C-alpha positions in Angstrom: 0.0 0.0 0.0 1.7 3.2 -1.1 5.3 3.1 0.1 4.7 0.5 2.8 6.5 -2.8 2.4 6.3 -6.1 4.2 9.0 -8.7 4.0 7.9 -12.1 5.3 11.0 -14.1 6.0 11.4 -17.7 7.1 14.8 -18.6 8.7 16.8 -15.4 8.4 16.9 -15.4 12.2 16.4 -18.7 14.1 16.9 -17.4 17.6 15.8 -13.8 18.0 17.4 -13.3 21.4 20.9 -14.3 20.0 21.0 -13.5 16.3 19.8 -10.0 16.3 22.5 -9.1 18.8 25.1 -11.3 17.1 24.1 -11.8 13.4 27.4 -13.6 12.8 26.3 -16.5 15.1 24.8 -19.4 13.3 23.1 -22.7 14.3 23.4 -26.2 13.0 20.4 -25.5 10.8 22.6 -23.3 8.6 23.9 -25.7 6.0 26.3 -23.2 4.6 27.3 -21.2 7.7 29.3 -18.5 5.8 26.5 -17.9 3.3 23.9 -17.8 6.1 25.9 -15.3 8.1 26.3 -13.0 5.0 22.6 -13.3 4.0 21.5 -12.5 7.6 23.7 -9.4 7.8 22.6 -8.2 4.3 18.9 -8.7 5.0 19.1 -7.0 8.4 21.0 -4.0 6.9 18.5 -3.8 4.1 15.4 -3.8 6.3 17.0 -1.2 8.7 17.9 1.1 5.8 14.6 0.8 4.0 12.5 0.7 7.3 10.8 -2.3 5.9 8.2 -4.0 8.1 9.1 -7.7 8.7 7.1 -10.7 9.6 7.9 -14.3 10.0 8.8 -17.3 12.0 10.9 -17.2 15.1 9.9 -13.7 16.1 8.2 -12.8 19.3 4.5 -12.0 19.2 2.9 -10.6 17.2 5.6 -11.7 14.7 5.4 -8.3 12.9 7.6 -5.3 13.4 10.8 -3.4 12.4 14.5 -4.0 12.9 16.5 -1.3 14.6 20.3 -1.0 14.7 22.7 0.3 17.3 26.4 0.0 16.5 26.9 -3.6 15.2 23.8 -5.1 16.9 20.2 -5.2 15.8 17.0 -5.5 17.7 13.5 -6.5 16.8 10.9 -3.8 17.6 7.5 -5.6 17.5 4.5 -3.8 16.1 2.0 -2.7 18.6 -0.9 -5.2 18.7 -4.4 -4.5 19.7 -7.3 -6.9 19.7 -10.2 -5.4 17.7 -13.1 -7.6 18.6 
């Protein structure tokens, strides 16, 4: 809608509490550890720069939000959620 964007990702980040702070850390699920690290860093930089809303697996509720950056670390800023019943 307009200039709004949403990137729905799967396994860019497996463990939010670790890999936003240390995007260079991988897990055994990363078949190609170096490629996974480079991809994670590139995607995180891109969504910070473009202020792209993200959504996906392995993110805290509500699973939608933005990525923020401070020095070399990132953080997930969840979108405010309200129940409209």
